[in-house]
N, C-alpha and C positions, 0 to 999 in steps of 0.2 A: 571737495565736500559733497556734492551730489553723486559723483561715482561710489563712494565710502556708504553712503546712506542706500544706495542701489544694492550695493553687495550686502551690507547688513540686512537689508530685508529678503534677500535671496537666499542667504545660508541658513535659516529653517527649511527652505521647500526643499535644497539639496542634501539636508541631513535626515530626510524623511524616511521611515524605514521602507524594507520593500513591502509589496503587497502581501496581504494574508494569504496562503495557497488555498483553494478550492478544490471539490471534486473534480472540475472542470479539468483542472492542471495534472490529472492521473488519469486522463481519456487513453493515454498509452497503452495502459493494460487491459483495454477493451479486446474481447475477441474470445476464440474457443482455443486452448492451450491444451497439449497432453505431453505426459512424460513416461518414461517406462522403459526397463529392461528386464532382463530373466523372468519373464511372464507376470512380472507387478506394473502396473499401471496408475498414473494418478491424473485425474482431467480438471482444469479450471475453467469454468465459463466467465467472463466479465460482460456486463452489459456496458453499453456507452454512456456518459453521463448525462443525466437529463433530471431535471428539478432539484438540483443540489445532491443527487445520490447517484450511488454505481452500486448494483448488486452483484454479488459472486456466487457460484457454488463450486464447491470441491468434492471429488469423490475419488477414493483409492482403492485398490484390489488386487487381486490374482486372478487369472483366468476368467470366469464368470461371476465370480464371487465379489460382491462389495463390502469391503472390510471397515473402512469409516467414511463420513461424508460430514459437509459443514456448509453453513449458510453463512455469508459474509455481506454486511453492507458498510461501505464509505459514504460517510455523512458527517457534516460539520457538526459537533458538540454545542451546548450553551454556551460555551466560551467563544466561538467560531472558529476552533481548531478542528479539521479534519481527522476525523478517527475511524479506524479498522473496528468493526465490530463484530466480533467472530462468535459462531454458535455451533460448536463441534459436536457432532451426533444429535443435535437439535436442543441443547441444554441451553439455558440464559446466555445472552451475549456478554462477553466480555471486551472491554474497549482499550483499544490502544493508540494513543494520540501520535499523530502525524508529528516527527520530531525533524527531519530532514528530506529534503527533495531536491531533484534538477529536472532537467528533460526529460528523463528517462529512469530515474530511479526514484523509490521512495523508501522511507525509514519510518516504521512505527513502533512506539515503545509502551510498556506497561511494567516498571520495575517491581511493582507490589505482586505480579501474577507470579504463579509458581514456573510454571515452564509453557509455553516460551514467554520471552520478556521482550525481544525484540525480533520482527519480522521485517524483512528487506526484500524488495522487489526490484530487478535490474532488468531492462529491456535492451537489446541489441538486433536490432532488424526483427526476426522471424524468431528469435530464441528469447525467452524471458527465463531468469533464474531467481527463485523463490527461497529466501533463507530464512530459518529460525533458530534462533541463539537465547542464552543469558545476555544480559545487558552488557556484558563483559567480551561478550563474543564466545565465548566457549560452549561446548555442547552442540556446536551447529549442526544443523542439517539441510542439506540443500536439494533443490528439485530442479530441474534442466528442462524446461517445456519448449515445445516447438509449435509454431501457430498452425493452425488448422484451418483448412477452408470451409 
């Protein structure tokens, strides 16, 4: 009887949900990253997590000309879920909620946004791939970044 009672009390503890991901869980994204071929280039720079935030900047161009830029903030929203807040070209930020992650990948989505609706980062050592697409994976575009010192 006593074992049954102990097992009954322990069951809710074992059934607790996994901890809610934090910005610190995405620290693997930090650093200076570059991609490029055929004269085109893209750079992303990510700060280390601190104070519940990470900041990113991105710029793309050809030769010596910048054609696009973006400011990014990773931060938990009011609901506690981490969001990728993207401000392309300095426009108002659009939030993409973190919907999946593991130790070296993160998927953010905003199905109401026109495009992209999904943003995925995956890291393997000194390589990080960023992919944007619709939520169903269509119209995908990817950048393969190499870590810079």
